N, C-alpha and C positions, 0 to 999 in steps of 0.2 A: 679704311677698306680691310676686309679679310685677307689674310695670305692667299686663299684661293682665289679672291678677285684679282688682287695685284698680279698674280701669277699670269694672268690673262691680260692685263692693260698696262703693265710695266711701271707705272707711277701711282702714288696714293691719289687720293680725292684732291686734297689740297694743293698737290702739285698740277694737277690736270687743271683745277680751276685757275691757277696762276697763268698756265700756259694758255688756255682759251680765252682769257681775260686780256692777255698782253698781245695776242697776235691775230692778224686777220685768218680768215678761213678761205680755203682749207689748207692744212698743213700736217706734215708728218712730224713726231718728235720721237727720238730715241734716246734710251738711258745706257749709256756705255759701261756704268757699274754692273748692270744686269749682264751685258755681254760677258763681262770679266768673270763675274760669279759663275755664270753657266759653263764658261771654258774649264774654270778650274774645278768645278764639280765634276764635270765629265772626265777631265784628265785623271783626277784621283779616283775615279772608279774602274779604270781601265787597267789591263796587265801593262808592265813597262814596254813590252814588244808591239803594243798597239800604238801606232801613229795617229795624230788627228790633222786632217786637211780640210780647213774650212772651204766649203763650196761656194765661191765668190758669187755665182750665178744668184743666190738668194738675197744678197743684198751687197752690193760693191761699194757701199759708202766709205770713202776714205778714212774718217775718224774710226769706222769698224774695222777695217783692215789693220789700221795701226795699232788697235787695241789687241788684235789677235796675234800680230806679229810681235810685240812686245811681250806677249805670253809664250812665244815660242812655237806657234802654230805653222803647220804646213799649210799649203793652199792648193785648191782644186780649180784649175781655170779651164775655160773652154773658149777663148778667144784671144787674138792679139790684144785687145783693149783690156781684158782682165789681167794679162800678164803684166802690162804697163802699170795698172793700178796697183798691183802686188809690189812691184818694185819700187814704186813711188812711195808705198807706205813702209817699207823698210823689209819686205820680205825678199827670200832669196831664191834662186832658181833650185838649189840643193833640196829646198824643202817646198817643191812645186810638182804637181801633175798636170798633164794637160791633155784634155779629152775633147771628143766631138765627132758626130758621124760624117762630117763634110767638111774637113779641114781645108782651107785654102793655103795656096803657098805662103802667104803672109802670115798666116797662123803658125804653120810649122817653122817658119824662120824666127819668128818671135819666140817660139818655144825653145829652139836650138840657141838662139842669142842668150836667153836667160839661163840655160843650163836645166830646163825643167825635163821631168820624165814624161815622155810622150806615151799616150796609150793609143795603139794603132787599131784601127776598125776594119781592116781590110787590106789585102795584097798591095792595093795601090799606096797607101800610107808606107808602107815599107819600102816599095820601089821609089818614092819621092824623097824620103828620108836617106835612102843610100846615096843620092846624088847630092842633097843638100849638106849631108854631114862632111865636115873637113878635118874632123880630128883624126888622129894616129890610131887611137883605140876604137873598136866596134861601139856604136852607140846603143846603149842598153834601153830597152822598150818593154812596155807591158803590151799585151794583147787582150782586148775587150772581147768576152765571150757571151754570146746569148745564149742562156741554158736551155735545153730541150725540155726539161721538166723539173719537178722538185721545187719550184718556188711558189710563192704565196703571197698575196698583199691584199689590203683592203680596197685599194683603188690603183689602177694602173697608170701611171704618168709617164715614167721613163724606163721603168723596170718591168719585170715579169717576163714570162716566157712568150712563145709564139711568135710569128712575123714579126720583124723589128728593122729599123734603119741602122740600129747600133750594133756594133761588133760582129764578129764572126760566128755563125751558127755552131751549136756544139757539136753537131754530127759532122761538119766540114773541117773540123779541127786538124785533122791528120793531114788532109789535102793542104791546108793554110800552111802549116809548120813545114811540111815538104817544100813548097813554092818558096817560102821566106828563107829557108837556109840557103837559097842561091845568091842571096844579097849579103855578102859577107861583111859589109860594113854596118850591118845592123843586126843586134844581137838580141832575141828574145828572152827576157830573163823575169818575167813577171806575168801575173794575170790580173785582170779586173773582172768582176761580175757585179753588176748593178741590178738587185733583184726587189726592190720594194721603194714605195714612196710613203712618206707619212705615216709610218707603222706605229702604234702605240703598244703592241704586244712584244715584249722583249723575247719570248719563247718562239714567236713567228720569225722574228728577226734572226735569232740563233739557228733556227732550222733552215733558213736560207743560207747563213753564213756556213753551215756544214755541206750544204750543195755547193757552194763556191769552193770549199776546199778539196771535196772531190774532184771537182772540174780541175783544179790547180794540180792534184796529185796526177791527174790524167796527162796534163800539159808537160809537167816534169818528166814523166816516164817516156813519153813520145820524144822529148827533146834529148834525154839522156844526160842532162846537167841539172844541178840545182838551182831552183827559183830563188831570187833575194827578197821579192815583194808579192804579196797577195792582196789586192784592194778589194775590200768587201763592198765598197760605194757608200752611199747614204741611206736613207730611208728612216732615220731616227724621227719620230713624229712629236708634233705638239697637238694638244687639244684644242678645239674651236668651240666647246661647249663645257658649262659647269657640270653636265652629266658624264663627261667623258674621262677616263682614268688619265693620270701622266704616266709617260714611260718610265719605268723602273731602270734607270741607268746602272744602279748597283747590281741588280740581276744580270742585266747585259754584260757588264764588266766581268762578274764572277763567271758567266757562261762562256765568255771569250776566252777566260783562262782555262776552262775544260776544254774548248775546242782546240786550244795549242796542245794541252796535254794528249788529245785523243790523235793527234797528227805529229809525232816524232820525226816523221821524214822531213819536214819543213823546219829549216833552220832560220829562216829570214824573218821579215817584220810583217805584220798585218797593218793595213791602212784603213781607217773609216774617215768618210767624207760628209760629216754632218754641216748642213747649211742651215735650213729651216729651225732645228732643235736650238742652235745658237743663236739665230739672229731674230726668229719671229718675236719671241717675247720681250724683245727689247723695245719693239717699237708700237705707236699707236698713230691712227689717222683720224684727223678731226675735221668735221665739215658741219657747218651751220645750217640750220633748219631755213628754207625759204618759205614754203607754204605746206599745209596738209590737204588732203582731200579724200573723199569716198567715192570711188566709181563702181556702180553696180555691185555694191556689196564688198569690195576689196579697198582697204584702207592704204592710203599712200602718204608718205613723207617725202617731199623733195628737197634734196640738199645742193649746196653750191658745188659739190664735186660729185663725180660719178665714176664710170668706167675708164674716163680719162685720167683718173688717178688711182683707181682700185678695180683691176680687171678680173682678178682671180674668182671671185664669187660666181661670175658669169661663165668662166671657163670650165669650173669644176663642179658647180652647183652647190658648193660648200660655202655657207655664210660665215663671215668672221663674227666673233662675239662683239656685241655691242652694248653700250649704255647711253643714256641721254643725261645731259648735264645741262643746268641753267648757271650761266655766269653770276657770281654774286649771292647765289642760292645754294647749288650744291647738286648731287647726283639724284636724278628723278626716279631711275630705274632702268631696267634693260635685260636681255637675255643673258648677258655675260655677268650678271652680280648675283649675290648670295640669296637664298630663298626668301620671298616676301617681295623681291623686285629692287630693294634698296641695300647696300652694304652698310654695315655697322660703320659710324664715324669715329674717327681717333678721338678721344676725349670723353669717352662715355656716353651714356644714355641721355644725359641731360643736355647734350648739344643738340641746338636746334635743326632739324631735318626738313629737306625738301619735301613736300607732298605732291608726288608725280601723278596721282591718279592710277586708275586700274590698267594693268598691262594687257594689251591686245596685239594680235598678229598684224604686222605692218610691213609692207613692202617698201622698201628704200629705193628711190630713183633719184638720178642725177638730171644735169642741166642740159645734156645732149639731145639734139633732134632726132632720136632713134628709139623705137621701143625696147631695143637691146639694153639701154641703160639702166640696168637694174644691177645694185650693188649688195643684194642680199635680201632676206627676210628677217624680222626680229620681233619679238614681244616688246612693244615700248609703251611708254605711258600714254593715256588717251589725251591729256592735256598740253601736248607738245604745241610750241607756238614759234612763229619766226624770232631768230635769235638764239633759241636753244641750240646746242651742239650735240651731234650724235658722234661718239668716240668709238672708234673700231679698234678692237685689241688684237694681238697677235699679227700686227701689221709691219713688223720689221723685217719680213720675209716675203719675196714675190710680190711686191706692192709696187712702190715707186717706180723702179725700172723695168716693171713688166707690163704696165699700163698703156694706154692708147693716148698718150700725152698729147700728141699734136692734133688731135681729131677736134674739129671745130676752133681750134685756135685760142682755146681757154688757156690763160697763163698756167705754167706748171706749179705745182704747190711748193711752199717753202718746205726745207728740211730743218730741224732743230735738233742740235746734237748736245746732250746733257750729261755731264759727268759729276 
């Protein structure tokens, strides 16, 4: 396979054939060496004052957390369960931030027990932490701010401006900070702004980061003391189609260096919270074809797995890259492979190739008894047959743990970790 193709599917063709031939469908497979390489590539591109906190929500698999912990990553957690998973993987509370718009008392207790940096979303969080914190020194926390304007993203998932369940509205900051000052056991010393989701344009991300720094400066002036942390959130995107560009992390890193130079008032650390960028390219989801049909002019391929395993295409309207594979034969083609429908095979042009037929628009449907069970659309070969496998790329993020696993009581898919 070409480098452009393996960037979407984690594994080369030979390895995909081995996996699909040896395992029952459906299953997820993840390549930990890809996770390690991507973390190191991003770390090398960033200034030293920029910390990396892996967003656990994207994929909380223990082998993945262990891999990032061994690399020295911080972690962005949003539940007591994620805190426990990070600690079990070797992470520490000193390298952990804790977020969420509706934190339960159990969540806050877990974060405090671990020693995580809590991001407060309102005065209620401050009041409860004031009661729960038992240390002799004030508890340092960050405030999440919902920006009034100046942010831009391609698709609003958990960032952007406008009304939001997250954070304190920027225009209410002064009142919030005045109220928070009454709770002497809690000390606001950081700011978090999450202003993008799956953004592929480094320039757009940097424009949002400059907005975040302007907000942070306002908070520092209102507090009358230095901030030690500005959390820029996540939003580092991955491509879901061959036609899309990849995020230029070198440009992002160089731009963040300029952002620091432009803000000499800030002497603390910046924090990035990439999740999808680190985890998505590590994983694939593989499901066998059960049957195909044409209904009133629309072509369907029915798979052994559906939104009970892969919900995100239904939620966002964005399909994962796909390719069709026939065990023992090879890749037939798909929307996620290079021009012509089939990627070059290792070994040269004289290697036998699968003949997959013409690529045609196809709706991918699962086994659930609901018309909602659609896991995307793709250009797939006309001669797909039962037993062939559809491989979904970029499935290492927002897949296994985001799906409707228990709906209709189908078994959960296996997860295979490869290093």
